[in-house]
C-alpha positions as CSV (number, residue, x, y, z in Angstrom):
1,X,11.5,-57.3,-34.2
2,X,11.2,-54.9,-37.8
3,X,7.9,-57.5,-37.9
4,X,6.6,-56.3,-34.5
5,X,7.0,-52.6,-35.4
6,X,6.2,-53.5,-38.8
7,X,2.5,-54.5,-37.9
8,X,2.2,-52.1,-34.9
9,X,2.4,-49.2,-37.5
10,X,-0.1,-50.9,-40.0
11,X,-2.2,-51.2,-36.6
12,X,-2.3,-47.7,-35.5
13,X,-2.8,-45.9,-38.9
14,X,-5.8,-48.8,-39.2
15,X,-7.4,-48.8,-35.7
16,X,-10.4,-50.8,-36.9
17,X,-12.2,-54.0,-36.0
18,X,-12.8,-54.3,-39.5
19,X,-9.0,-54.1,-40.4
20,X,-8.1,-56.6,-37.3
21,X,-10.0,-58.9,-38.4
22,X,-8.9,-59.0,-42.2
23,X,-5.3,-59.3,-40.8
24,X,-5.4,-61.0,-37.9
25,X,-2.6,-63.7,-39.8
26,X,-0.3,-61.0,-39.1
27,X,-1.4,-60.3,-35.8
28,X,-0.8,-64.1,-34.8
29,X,3.0,-64.0,-36.4
30,X,3.5,-60.6,-34.3
31,X,2.6,-62.0,-31.3
32,X,4.0,-64.8,-31.5
33,X,7.3,-63.3,-32.2
34,X,6.6,-61.5,-29.6
35,X,5.8,-63.8,-26.9
36,X,9.0,-66.1,-28.0
37,X,11.1,-62.8,-27.5
38,X,9.4,-62.4,-24.0
39,X,9.9,-65.9,-22.9
40,X,14.3,-65.4,-24.0
41,X,14.2,-62.3,-22.1
42,X,12.4,-63.8,-18.8
43,X,14.9,-67.0,-18.9
44,X,18.1,-64.3,-19.3
45,X,16.0,-62.0,-16.8
46,X,16.2,-64.6,-14.0
47,X,19.4,-66.3,-14.7
48,X,21.7,-63.5,-15.0
49,X,19.8,-60.8,-13.0
50,X,17.1,-61.4,-10.7
51,X,16.2,-65.4,-9.7
52,X,13.4,-63.4,-8.2
53,X,11.6,-63.7,-11.8
54,X,11.6,-67.5,-11.4
55,X,9.0,-69.6,-12.8
56,X,7.3,-66.5,-14.8
57,X,5.9,-67.2,-17.8
58,X,4.8,-64.4,-21.2
59,X,1.3,-64.9,-20.0
60,X,2.1,-63.7,-16.6
61,X,3.6,-60.7,-17.6
62,X,2.3,-59.6,-21.8
63,X,-0.7,-57.1,-22.0
64,X,-3.7,-58.4,-24.3
65,X,-3.8,-56.0,-27.4
66,X,-7.6,-55.6,-26.5
67,X,-8.4,-52.1,-25.3
68,X,-11.3,-51.4,-22.3
69,X,-13.2,-48.9,-24.0
70,X,-15.9,-48.6,-21.6
71,X,-15.3,-45.7,-19.4
72,X,-12.4,-43.9,-22.1
73,X,-13.8,-41.2,-24.8
74,X,-11.1,-43.3,-26.9
75,X,-12.9,-45.7,-28.6
76,X,-10.3,-47.4,-30.3
77,X,-10.2,-51.0,-29.5
78,X,-6.8,-51.8,-30.0
79,X,-3.7,-51.5,-28.1
80,X,-0.8,-49.9,-31.0
81,X,1.8,-51.7,-28.5
82,X,3.1,-54.9,-27.5
83,X,4.5,-54.6,-23.5
84,X,6.0,-57.2,-21.1
85,X,7.1,-56.5,-17.7
86,X,8.4,-59.4,-15.9
87,X,7.8,-58.4,-12.0
88,X,8.2,-61.1,-8.7
89,X,5.6,-62.5,-7.8
90,X,4.2,-62.0,-4.1
91,X,4.6,-64.1,-1.1
92,X,1.3,-63.5,0.2
93,X,-0.7,-63.8,-3.1
94,X,1.5,-65.4,-5.2
95,X,-1.1,-64.8,-8.2
96,X,-0.3,-61.4,-8.3
97,X,2.8,-61.5,-10.7
98,X,4.3,-60.4,-14.1
99,X,2.3,-57.4,-14.8
100,X,-0.7,-57.3,-11.9
101,X,2.8,-58.0,-9.4
102,X,3.2,-53.9,-7.4
103,X,6.9,-55.3,-7.2
104,X,9.7,-52.7,-9.2
105,X,10.3,-54.8,-12.3
106,X,11.8,-54.5,-15.9
107,X,9.4,-53.0,-19.0
108,X,10.0,-53.5,-21.9
109,X,7.4,-51.4,-24.5
110,X,7.2,-51.6,-27.9
111,X,5.9,-48.9,-30.2
112,X,7.4,-47.9,-33.3
113,X,8.7,-44.0,-32.3
114,X,8.5,-44.9,-28.9
115,X,10.0,-47.9,-27.6
116,X,11.9,-47.7,-24.2
117,X,12.7,-49.6,-21.5
118,X,11.9,-49.1,-18.0
119,X,11.6,-50.1,-14.0
120,X,10.5,-49.4,-10.7
121,X,6.9,-49.3,-9.3
122,X,4.1,-47.7,-11.8
123,X,1.1,-46.4,-9.8
124,X,1.3,-47.7,-6.5
125,X,-2.2,-47.8,-4.5
126,X,-2.4,-45.2,-1.3
127,X,-0.5,-47.6,1.3
128,X,2.1,-48.4,-0.8
129,X,2.7,-45.1,-2.3
130,X,3.3,-44.2,1.3
131,X,5.9,-46.4,2.5
132,X,7.6,-45.6,-0.3
133,X,7.7,-42.3,0.4
134,X,8.6,-43.3,4.1
135,X,11.3,-45.5,2.7
136,X,13.0,-42.9,0.6
137,X,12.9,-40.3,2.9
138,X,14.6,-42.5,5.8
139,X,17.5,-44.0,3.5
140,X,17.6,-41.0,0.7
141,X,21.4,-41.8,0.8
142,X,21.1,-45.2,-0.7
143,X,19.0,-43.8,-3.5
144,X,22.0,-41.1,-4.0
145,X,24.6,-44.1,-4.2
146,X,22.6,-45.7,-6.5
147,X,22.2,-42.7,-8.5
148,X,25.6,-41.5,-8.7
149,X,26.8,-44.4,-10.9
150,X,28.2,-43.5,-14.2
151,X,25.5,-46.1,-15.5
152,X,22.3,-44.9,-14.1
153,X,23.5,-41.5,-14.8
154,X,24.1,-42.3,-18.7
155,X,20.9,-44.2,-18.7
156,X,18.3,-43.0,-16.1
157,X,19.4,-40.6,-14.4
158,X,16.6,-40.0,-12.0
159,X,13.1,-40.9,-11.3
160,X,10.4,-40.3,-14.1
161,X,8.8,-36.9,-13.8
162,X,5.1,-37.3,-15.3
163,X,3.3,-38.2,-12.6
164,X,4.2,-35.6,-9.9
165,X,2.5,-33.4,-7.3
166,X,2.6,-29.7,-7.4
167,X,3.8,-29.8,-3.6
168,X,4.8,-31.6,-0.6
169,X,2.0,-34.2,0.5
170,X,1.2,-33.7,3.8
171,X,3.4,-35.1,6.5
172,X,6.3,-34.5,4.9
173,X,8.9,-31.9,5.4
174,X,8.6,-29.2,2.5
175,X,12.5,-29.0,3.2
176,X,13.7,-32.2,2.7
177,X,16.7,-31.8,0.9
178,X,14.8,-34.3,-1.8
179,X,11.5,-33.1,-1.6
180,X,11.4,-33.4,-5.1
181,X,11.2,-37.7,-5.1
182,X,8.2,-37.3,-2.0
183,X,6.1,-35.5,-4.7
184,X,5.8,-39.0,-7.0
185,X,3.2,-41.0,-7.5
186,X,4.7,-42.9,-9.2
187,X,8.5,-44.2,-8.9
188,X,9.4,-45.4,-12.6
189,X,12.8,-45.1,-14.4
190,X,12.8,-45.3,-18.1
191,X,15.2,-44.8,-21.0
192,X,14.2,-44.6,-24.9
193,X,14.7,-47.3,-27.2
194,X,15.1,-46.8,-31.1
195,X,13.8,-48.7,-33.4
196,X,17.1,-49.2,-34.3
197,X,18.3,-50.5,-31.7
198,X,14.9,-52.5,-31.1
199,X,15.6,-54.3,-34.3
200,X,19.3,-54.7,-33.8
201,X,20.3,-58.4,-33.9
202,X,21.9,-57.5,-29.9
203,X,18.6,-56.4,-28.4
204,X,17.6,-58.9,-26.0
205,X,21.5,-57.9,-25.0
206,X,21.2,-54.9,-24.7
207,X,17.8,-55.0,-22.7
208,X,19.2,-57.7,-20.2
209,X,22.1,-54.8,-20.0
210,X,19.7,-52.2,-18.6
211,X,18.3,-54.5,-16.3
212,X,21.2,-55.1,-14.5
213,X,21.4,-51.1,-14.0
214,X,18.1,-51.0,-13.3
215,X,18.4,-54.1,-10.7
216,X,20.1,-52.2,-7.4
217,X,17.0,-49.5,-7.6
218,X,14.8,-52.2,-8.3
219,X,15.8,-54.0,-5.0
220,X,15.9,-50.6,-3.1
221,X,12.7,-50.3,-3.9
222,X,11.1,-53.6,-3.3
223,X,13.1,-53.8,0.0
224,X,9.8,-51.7,1.4
225,X,7.1,-54.6,1.1
226,X,9.7,-56.2,3.9
227,X,9.7,-53.7,5.8
228,X,6.1,-52.5,5.8
229,X,4.0,-55.3,3.9
230,X,1.8,-56.8,2.7
231,X,-0.1,-54.3,0.5
232,X,-3.2,-53.6,-0.8
233,X,-3.4,-55.1,-4.6
234,X,-3.9,-52.4,-7.2
235,X,-7.9,-51.4,-8.0
């Protein structure tokens, strides 16, 4: 993993097409190593943690390094991070899997100084977001029980707070005991990873352990698909 982080550091400092072309072999080497890690991760997760991930490939779960700059003020051509997101395929549309899936999954983000592990559902379309809020309102005691575990508290604490409304959305009681949850526009949870942890020999074991802690919440969120789905794909 040190090789991958070193490449990403160089890319962040030289994010231009000329440097990338001259150092494509470094990118290819880092990409191959990350693909191999992702394959091992998918295998371990599907056999030890979450059988719904069986059949996924790294290509399903890894983002391309090229940025879409057409509508962005930031014209840097390349992402300076690698990410892999194993998440189950949709029964109604099996092509929606991995990074295209709406299901809660397991995300590993590698970026020097900003590595993390995350779970949950990010940026759901409006119909899914509404269903998630309804499910949480109706069964908040299940969420409380998951979050009450010592492992969860040490690792994640609560849902992430970086994507929230200022007020409880219309149609929901502002006095609801967990009104703060209903303000979320994403239901993700995360924990930072140090560069030293990422480069340690047991990093894959560490990620699998984090995924075990994440799975009960993913299961709760993903039950929404059985109760309310199917849902519109993310645009």
